[in-house]
C-alpha positions in Angstrom: 0.0 0.0 0.0 1.4 3.4 -0.9 2.3 5.8 1.9 -0.3 8.5 1.0 -3.1 6.0 1.0 -2.0 4.5 4.4 -1.7 8.0 5.8 -5.2 8.9 4.7 -6.6 5.7 6.3 -4.8 6.6 9.5 -6.1 10.1 9.5 -9.6 8.9 8.7 -9.5 6.5 11.6 -8.2 9.3 13.8 -10.9 11.7 12.8 -13.5 9.0 13.5 -12.1 8.3 16.9 -11.3 4.7 15.8 -7.5 4.8 15.7 -5.8 1.9 17.4 -3.3 3.0 20.1 -0.5 1.4 18.2 -1.2 3.7 15.1 -1.9 6.9 16.9 1.7 8.3 16.7 1.8 7.5 12.9 -1.5 9.3 12.4 -0.4 12.3 14.3 2.9 12.4 12.3 0.9 12.2 9.0 -0.9 15.4 10.1 2.4 17.3 9.9 2.4 17.7 6.2 0.1 19.7 3.9 -1.4 16.5 2.5 -2.2 15.3 6.0 -3.8 18.6 6.9 -5.8 18.6 3.8 -7.1 15.1 4.4 -7.9 16.0 8.0 -10.0 19.0 6.9 -11.7 16.9 4.2 -12.6 14.1 6.6 -14.1 16.6 9.0 -16.1 18.3 6.3 -17.4 14.9 5.2 -18.4 14.2 8.8 -20.1 17.5 9.1 -22.2 16.8 6.0 -23.1 13.3 7.2 -24.2 14.6 10.6 -26.1 17.6 9.2 -29.9 17.8 9.1 -31.4 16.5 5.9 -32.5 19.0 3.3 -36.2 19.8 3.5 -38.6 18.1 1.1 -39.2 20.2 -2.0 -42.7 20.8 -3.4 -43.9 18.5 -6.2 -42.7 19.8 -9.6 -39.9 21.9 -8.1 -37.2 20.4 -10.4 -39.4 20.9 -13.5 -40.2 24.6 -12.6 -36.5 25.3 -11.9 -35.5 23.7 -15.2 -38.0 25.8 -17.1 -36.8 29.0 -15.4 -33.2 28.1 -16.2 -34.1 27.4 -19.8 -35.7 30.8 -20.1 -32.6 32.6 -18.9 -30.5 34.2 -21.6 -27.1 32.7 -22.3 -24.3 34.6 -20.5 -23.0 36.3 -23.6 -26.5 37.5 -24.6 -27.4 39.1 -21.2 -25.9 42.5 -22.2 -27.9 42.5 -25.5 -31.1 41.6 -23.6 -30.5 44.3 -21.0 -29.9 46.9 -23.8 -33.1 45.8 -25.5 -35.0 45.9 -22.3 -33.9 49.5 -21.7 -35.6 50.5 -24.9 -35.3 53.6 -27.0 -34.5 55.9 -24.1 -31.2 54.1 -23.4 -30.4 54.2 -27.1 -31.1 57.9 -27.2 -28.9 58.5 -24.1 -26.0 56.6 -25.8 -26.5 58.7 -29.0 -26.5 62.0 -27.2 -23.9 61.3 -24.5 -21.7 59.0 -26.6 -20.4 55.6 -25.4 -19.5 55.2 -21.8 
């Protein structure tokens, strides 16, 4: 087994409170490096998510309504054109009189 994988397993067991006494020093040593610290943070984040309250139930048809609203959104490159069109003739007049900003 490669060292990184073994260290991640030790850190996982440590974060779960299930580390054997014989491996505790190895697990703590694995936390000294950036990879160990990243693994520690990740395992705690996973634990937080697993212990969190479940998401509330969504109303029937929520996904379909959301998909329809997203489909109706203009594409990112077209938003400026849509905003300009929505401003109407007054905005076009302002640009003609004042010049480009």
